C-alpha positions, 0 to 999 in steps of 0.5 A, spaced: 482 464 566 480 468 560 483 467 553 488 472 551 487 477 546 490 476 538 496 480 536 491 482 531 486 485 536 492 488 540 495 491 534 488 494 532 487 497 538 494 500 539 492 503 531 485 506 534 482 501 529 477 498 534 470 500 535 469 504 542 466 498 546 471 493 543 477 498 544 474 498 552 474 491 552 480 489 550 484 495 554 481 492 560 484 485 558 490 488 557 490 492 564 489 485 568 493 480 563 500 481 564 501 477 557 497 482 553 499 488 557 506 486 555 504 485 548 500 492 547 506 496 551 510 492 545 506 494 540 505 502 542 513 502 542 513 499 536 508 504 533 512 510 535 519 508 532 515 506 526 512 513 526 519 516 527 522 513 521 517 515 516 514 522 518 508 525 516 512 530 512 514 524 507 507 523 505 506 531 504 512 532 500 509 526 496 503 530 495 506 536 493 511 533 488 505 529 485 501 536 484 507 539 480 507 533 476 500 534 474 500 541 473 506 540 468 503 534 465 496 538 464 500 544 460 502 539 455 496 534 455 492 534 448 484 536 450 481 529 450 475 528 445 468 529 447 466 522 447 471 520 452 469 524 457 464 520 461 469 514 461 474 518 463 469 520 469 468 514 471 475 511 471 477 518 476 472 516 480 475 509 482 482 511 482 485 518 483 493 518 483 496 524 487 502 521 489 507 515 490 511 514 497 513 507 499 509 502 504 510 494 504 508 488 509 507 481 509 511 475 512 509 472 518 502 474 521 501 478 513 506 484 515 512 481 510 509 482 503 515 478 500 516 471 501 523 468 501 529 470 498 531 476 504 527 481 500 521 485 504 516 490 502 511 495 506 505 499 504 504 504 509 498 508 511 498 515 513 495 523 512 488 521 515 486 523 523 489 516 525 496 514 527 500 511 521 499 504 520 502 498 516 497 494 511 497 487 512 498 482 505 493 477 508 487 481 509 484 487 506 485 494 509 480 499 510 482 506 508 479 512 511 477 519 507 483 522 506 489 517 507 494 516 503 499 510 501 506 510 501 511 504 498 517 501 501 522 495 500 529 492 501 531 489 494 535 483 497 540 481 491 534 484 486 536 490 482 529 493 479 523 495 482 516 497 479 509 498 482 502 498 480 495 498 482 488 495 480 481 497 481 474 494 481 473 495 474 480 492 472 483 499 471 491 498 471 494 504 473 502 504 473 505 507 479 512 506 479 514 508 474 509 511 470 512 508 463 517 505 460 521 500 464 522 498 471 527 502 475 534 501 479 533 499 486 536 504 491 543 502 493 544 498 500 540 494 505 536 499 508 528 500 507 527 505 501 521 508 500 519 510 493 519 518 492 511 519 492 505 517 496 498 516 492 491 518 495 486 512 492 479 516 491 472 512 489 469 506 492 470 499 492 477 495 492 484 496 490 489 492 489 497 495 490 502 490 487 510 492 488 515 487 484 522 486 485 526 483 479 533 482 477 533 485 470 528 491 467 521 489 466 516 493 461 511 497 464 506 495 458 508 487 459 507 488 467 500 492 466 498 487 461 500 481 466 495 485 472 489 485 466 490 477 465 490 475 472 484 481 474 480 477 468 482 470 471 479 472 477 472 473 474 473 481 475 474 480 483 480 484 484 480 481 491 482 474 488 487 476 484 493 471 483 500 473 483 502 476 476 506 472 471 512 476 471 519 474 474 521 476 480 518 476 487 512 481 488 508 483 494 500 485 494 495 489 498 488 490 497 485 496 499 478 498 501 476 505 499 471 508 503 
């Protein structure tokens, strides 16, 4: 009697993430195994519900809002000094923020990003050629060209939310909000999605962090905590520790193509 496929393998099969040979083997096993077949059908049903809940149009709307914001900001921006052009180009090659929209994950099997307290976070990936999927918190998630990410949360009793990212060279980018203090959460117990979506460009690892707190956090202080965590990890973004801030937080490591 052959061993069952792991849930992670079946989940990757459902999402189209397995190589052709491995996918054929796993699907053949699921066809002959009652337990694995039931698990795969459940995952496929979950995927259909997942995409119906947050359709691709939400990613598209986030892109359009980001493009409009970028145009407005550029019309008021003071031209940079010539000596910083190379630095700006290097940073842009690592991360370009086009939009922001919700996605969170972690918990059991790495699918519920926030542990304890009843709060939940998700990071969803979409906009590419494959189906939408939820990123895990316990393992890096590879991105395909053109894919974007969205962040969502169930705040439980927390009242404020903020998000940022840290790239492979330690560049910290505020995602939500872009400055000031963390913003009030949306009312209600349902999953709430941040109002934009982001496309991460360049290559290497990028860590995305969502933080839920009871009182507002200054984004400058949150970003400084991220820098300290990056330095304590010897510049290895994959090995950063949780940020030294109050509240609950979820972390995802994304591998850019």
